[in-house]
TIBABA-262638 format. One line per 3 residues: number of its first residue (from 1); their letters; for each residue x negated, z negated, y of C-alpha. Coordinates in pm, 1 decimal. Each point is the difference from the previous one (the first is absolute). Layout:
% residues N
NUM = A = X/Z/Y  ...;
//
This chain:
% residues 321
1 = MAV = -2796.8/-6203.3/-11972.0  -323.7/61.5/-188.4  -224.9/227.6/205.3;
4 = PNE = -254.9/185.2/-218.3  -359.8/-111.2/46.6  -99.5/356.5/86.8;
7 = KLL = 248.3/2.5/287.6  -118.9/-339.9/122.5  -361.3/120.2/8.1;
10 = EMY = 98.1/328.6/162.6  172.8/-190.0/279.4  -295.3/-235.6/41.3;
13 = RNV = -238.6/288.7/37.0  234.9/162.3/250.8  40.5/-317.9/206.2;
16 = LTA = -378.6/-33.5/5.2  -36.3/366.6/96.9  258.0/-40.5/275.0;
19 = RRV = -195.1/-292.6/143.4  -325.3/197.1/-2.7  162.8/310.1/152.2;
22 = GEK = 147.5/-218.0/274.6  -342.4/-146.9/67.7  -152.1/348.8/5.0;
25 = LYE = 255.8/114.4/256.3  -90.1/-296.1/221.4  -369.1/77.6/-40.0;
28 = LFS = 56.2/364.5/96.5  227.4/-91.9/290.0  -250.4/-253.2/132.8;
31 = SGK = -278.2/260.4/-7.4  178.3/200.6/268.5  -100.3/322.8/-172.8;
34 = SGI = 277.6/43.0/-253.9  275.1/148.8/211.8  242.7/-275.7/-104.3;
37 = PWL = 189.9/-49.5/329.5  139.8/-346.9/-78.6  24.1/-226.4/-300.1;
40 = HRG = 283.5/-212.1/-130.6  -172.5/-212.4/-261.4  186.1/-94.0/-317.2;
43 = IGE = -241.4/-250.9/-150.7  188.0/-249.2/-216.6  309.4/221.4/-29.9;
46 = EAI = -117.7/220.0/-286.5  213.8/-150.1/-277.4  326.4/158.2/116.8;
49 = PIA = -107.7/365.9/21.2  -203.5/-20.0/-321.5  288.5/-159.6/-191.0;
52 = VLA = 239.6/262.9/134.9  -225.0/291.9/-93.4  -63.1/-145.4/-346.2;
55 = NLR = 370.2/56.1/-72.3  20.0/361.8/111.7  -60.1/333.1/-166.0;
58 = KDD = -185.5/286.2/163.6  327.0/180.8/71.4  166.4/-299.7/169.1;
61 = YVK = 25.0/-25.9/378.8  -150.1/-289.8/192.1  -60.1/-118.8/353.5;
64 = LTF = -223.8/-297.4/69.3  -40.5/-175.4/333.0  -243.9/172.6/236.9;
67 = RMD = -231.5/-299.3/-38.0  -31.6/54.9/-375.4  4.8/380.4/-28.3;
70 = YCL = -357.7/7.7/-129.4  119.7/-166.7/-321.3  149.8/334.5/-101.9;
73 = FAK = -313.6/60.6/-206.5  194.0/-201.2/-261.8  245.6/292.1/-23.1;
76 = GIE = -280.0/239.7/-87.1  -121.7/95.0/348.7  -377.4/28.9/38.4;
79 = IRD = -148.1/-293.1/191.5  -179.0/259.2/213.1  337.1/141.5/102.6;
82 = CIA = 139.4/-345.7/78.7  -290.9/-74.7/232.2  10.1/352.4/146.4;
85 = SEA = 369.4/-39.8/80.0  -66.5/-324.9/188.4  -263.8/185.7/204.4;
88 = YKD = 219.9/308.6/51.4  -247.3/212.4/-191.4  96.2/315.8/-190.7;
91 = SSQ = -62.9/-17.7/-374.9  220.4/299.9/-85.0  -305.4/202.5/-101.2;
94 = FGG = -26.7/-237.0/-297.2  370.6/9.9/-74.3  80.4/-303.2/211.9;
97 = PRS = 277.8/-34.3/259.0  -7.7/217.4/313.0  132.1/-280.3/216.3;
100 = RFF = 5.1/-377.5/-4.9  158.0/-120.9/-325.2  247.8/288.1/-13.2;
103 = WPE = -21.3/139.3/-349.7  341.2/89.3/-144.4  -149.5/116.7/-329.1;
106 = KGM = -123.5/-356.4/-51.0  327.4/-161.5/106.7  -112.6/-92.4/352.0;
109 = LGH = 218.6/124.0/284.9  -201.9/-159.8/278.1  102.4/-228.4/282.4;
112 = TGA = 187.2/48.5/321.5  -158.8/-104.0/326.4  254.2/-274.3/71.8;
115 = GGE = 34.3/-307.6/-216.5  300.1/-6.3/-227.4  87.3/370.3/13.0;
118 = DPP = -131.4/73.5/-349.7  283.8/-116.7/-230.6  223.5/306.2/61.6;
121 = IYL = -289.4/227.7/-104.1  -40.3/-181.3/-331.0  376.8/-30.9/-36.5;
124 = GAA = -0.6/380.3/4.0  -249.5/0.1/-286.5  235.5/-228.0/-194.3;
127 = VSI = 290.1/239.2/69.3  -210.4/287.5/-135.4  -72.7/-196.0/-318.3;
130 = KYK = 369.0/-64.9/-57.1  80.2/364.7/70.3  -266.0/122.4/-245.5;
133 = KTD = 101.4/-265.4/-256.8  -358.1/-106.2/-71.0  -112.0/-357.0/-72.4;
136 = QVV = -237.0/-30.0/294.3  8.1/-302.0/231.1  -65.3/-58.7/369.5;
139 = VCV = -158.0/-321.2/130.8  12.5/-34.5/378.2  -213.7/-291.2/121.3;
142 = MGD = 44.3/-113.4/360.7  -152.1/-267.4/217.5  209.4/-301.0/99.0;
145 = GFG = 50.4/133.5/352.7  131.1/333.3/-126.6  272.7/-178.1/-190.4;
148 = NRG = 194.9/-66.8/318.6  23.4/368.9/91.3  326.0/189.9/-26.2;
151 = PMH = -132.3/283.0/-221.7  -78.6/-249.1/-274.7  348.9/-147.4/0.8;
154 = ESM = 164.5/342.0/7.0  -217.9/109.5/-291.9  92.8/-306.9/-202.4;
157 = VMA = 370.7/63.1/58.8  -29.3/359.2/-120.5  -225.4/-91.6/-293.1;
160 = ASW = 252.2/-257.8/-119.2  295.5/234.4/46.9  -162.8/283.4/-192.8;
163 = KLP = -179.4/-225.3/-249.9  -334.2/165.5/70.5  -323.4/-67.9/-193.7;
166 = IVF = -186.6/-173.6/282.4  -160.3/-342.7/32.9  -22.0/-132.3/355.6;
169 = MIH = -275.9/-256.2/41.0  -101.0/-212.9/295.8  -372.7/-74.8/9.5;
172 = NNQ = 36.5/-320.5/200.5  -338.0/-103.2/140.4  180.3/-242.0/234.3;
175 = YGM = -92.8/171.3/328.4  102.1/298.4/208.0  -237.5/120.6/266.8;
178 = NIS = -5.4/-336.6/174.8  303.0/-195.0/-121.9  89.2/-197.2/-309.5;
181 = ARR = 242.5/195.3/-217.3  162.9/-316.6/-128.5  17.1/-193.1/327.7;
184 = DGW = 78.3/285.4/235.5  122.4/293.9/-205.8  211.5/-40.9/-310.7;
187 = MVN = 161.1/-337.0/71.5  71.5/-65.0/-370.0  -189.2/-218.0/-244.8;
190 = DLA = -9.2/250.7/-285.9  -36.7/358.8/115.2  132.1/123.1/-335.0;
193 = DRG = 343.4/-128.3/105.1  27.5/311.0/216.5  49.3/210.4/-313.4;
196 = KGY = 314.5/-189.3/-96.4  183.2/142.6/298.3  -36.1/345.6/-151.4;
199 = GLP = 78.0/-101.8/-355.6  -362.9/53.1/-102.5  -161.2/-215.1/-268.0;
202 = GES = -342.1/-137.1/81.3  -213.0/-306.0/63.4  -302.8/-139.5/177.0;
205 = VDG = -334.0/-37.1/-175.4  -337.6/-155.8/73.8  -177.0/312.4/121.1;
208 = NDV = -341.0/-158.9/-51.1  67.1/-40.2/-372.8  -88.4/332.9/-162.0;
211 = IAT = 174.0/-62.3/-331.7  319.2/-142.7/151.5  24.5/290.6/244.6;
214 = YEV = -62.2/254.2/-275.5  276.7/-151.2/-214.3  256.4/-7.6/280.6;
217 = VKK = -76.0/357.4/109.2  15.9/117.2/-362.4  341.8/-157.2/-41.0;
220 = YVD = 148.8/200.7/286.4  -197.0/320.7/-54.6  126.5/1.1/-359.9;
223 = LAR = 352.7/-65.3/128.4  -19.3/301.3/233.2  -161.0/223.1/-262.3;
226 = NGG = 277.4/-79.1/-246.5  282.5/83.3/239.1  62.0/-351.2/132.7;
229 = GPS = -30.6/95.3/365.1  -183.9/-151.4/297.9  -137.2/-347.7/59.9;
232 = FIV = -167.0/-207.1/270.8  -316.8/-204.7/-58.1  -205.1/-218.3/233.2;
235 = GET = -368.1/-65.0/-68.9  -123.1/-305.7/189.6  -363.4/25.5/109.4;
238 = YRL = -195.8/-66.5/319.5  -186.8/198.1/262.4  -333.5/-180.7/0.1;
241 = GGH = -133.2/188.8/302.9  140.0/134.2/323.5  240.1/288.4/40.2;
244 = TVG = -302.8/220.7/59.4  -370.9/-73.4/16.7  -59.2/-173.5/332.8;
247 = DTQ = 333.4/-183.6/11.4  -80.5/-358.6/109.5  328.2/-129.0/-151.9;
250 = PYR = 102.4/-262.1/260.0  346.9/-3.6/-160.9  -122.6/-138.9/-335.3;
253 = PKG = 11.8/-379.5/-59.7  -343.6/-153.5/-40.3  -101.1/-43.8/-363.2;
256 = EAE = 279.9/217.0/-142.5  -224.9/286.0/-111.6  -245.9/-241.5/-159.8;
259 = EWW = 276.5/-134.4/-223.3  97.3/350.3/-108.7  -361.7/89.7/-79.9;
262 = KLD = 33.5/-251.4/-283.0  260.9/235.3/-152.7  -222.5/309.2/23.0;
265 = PLP = 127.2/215.7/-290.1  -339.9/129.7/-111.7  -171.7/-326.5/-105.1;
268 = RYQ = 336.2/-136.7/-108.4  57.8/291.1/-238.4  -361.5/-7.3/-115.3;
271 = KTL = 37.1/-366.3/-99.6  332.4/67.0/-174.4  -147.8/275.4/-216.4;
274 = MDM = -311.5/-204.2/-79.8  215.4/-298.0/-99.4  199.4/235.7/-225.4;
277 = GIL = -322.5/120.8/-162.7  68.2/359.4/109.7  -275.7/28.6/263.1;
280 = TKE = -358.6/-117.7/-46.0  -279.3/-50.8/251.9  -190.5/290.2/-154.6;
283 = MDD = 300.3/232.4/33.8  55.6/-110.3/358.1  -364.3/65.5/92.8;
286 = RFE = 23.2/346.1/-156.8  318.7/78.4/191.5  -163.2/-109.7/326.0;
289 = AEI = -304.6/221.6/-52.4  205.2/302.9/-101.6  249.4/-38.8/282.7;
292 = KAE = -268.7/-52.8/264.4  -176.6/319.7/-101.6  327.6/193.6/-5.2;
295 = VDK = 120.2/-129.7/337.0  -337.8/50.3/171.0  -12.4/361.5/-118.3;
298 = AGE = 363.9/58.8/96.9  -65.7/-136.0/349.1  -299.9/229.3/52.1;
301 = DAI = 188.3/305.2/-125.0  309.5/-75.1/207.7  -178.5/-49.6/330.3;
304 = ALP = -201.8/320.2/-52.8  323.4/204.6/-3.1  123.6/182.7/311.1;
307 = FAS = 292.8/-140.6/192.4  341.8/132.8/-96.7  82.4/297.4/222.6;
310 = LEN = 304.6/42.8/219.1  90.3/299.8/-216.2  10.3/-217.9/-309.7;
313 = HLK = 220.7/-257.4/172.6  235.1/274.2/115.9  13.6/154.0/-348.2;
316 = TAI = 83.2/-343.3/-139.6  283.8/-36.3/251.4  134.3/343.8/-91.3;
319 = DVV = -12.1/-83.1/-370.7  198.8/-318.3/66.8  269.7/197.1/177.4;
//
């Protein structure tokens, strides 16, 4: 599959932006003045959400993992609003979401409080698409731990039976809160094999390879958009840090993270594009300067906002119902 150069550069800029936004969130969290109550860092996992979002239209529905929600700027959300949502700030005065990453008009139906309860919500969006006979698509991305929850399996059964336009994707960063997904959770070598039990096509992909992930997601998004029904993809990446900031990670084998740092998608993708003659050092320096200025300003504006009110949260809940 030949990916247009413009798309390759767009994804590079978005991966770079995602890295800088993630760093900004850590900076704000570490200051103790931001209002961010906890932080699940996603450094090194940016390729999957950016590749997913690069395949979606503005009217498509999407759910990312909670660790990567801030990458939703790649779906047209202001970076200010992404940072504000992480800090539970209210950006609705600027047209942003009232509550944390719940913005139905933008195709985001939020998260439930418990892991793995989200698929039925996004399954409902897929049902609505089929009912309305539009060509929208739903992509529901879950962490590896969520994939063992009953709601996911029930949703996959219904999606297959009704041939719904939804792509289920496992963002496998190898670890749950404090266990290895592969050693202690899934008990299969290739997580994508789970889809076969439901009659869903799909495959695993190197989730640190931006281009490979983009191509695989495109294949199944196009399938869903053209009436081909649901699918099940696994993106293999790695959680380079702890479950949250402060996690000492006694459960991780010594030296494992260091090996995965060598597969960091940002420098890997940068080198790929430079070798292809698509990205130059001058372009990269310009992107860095522009993105730094944008992210710094977005961080200042987001933290200056008031906290989201109880009234706004309640109104959001009522709207959902």
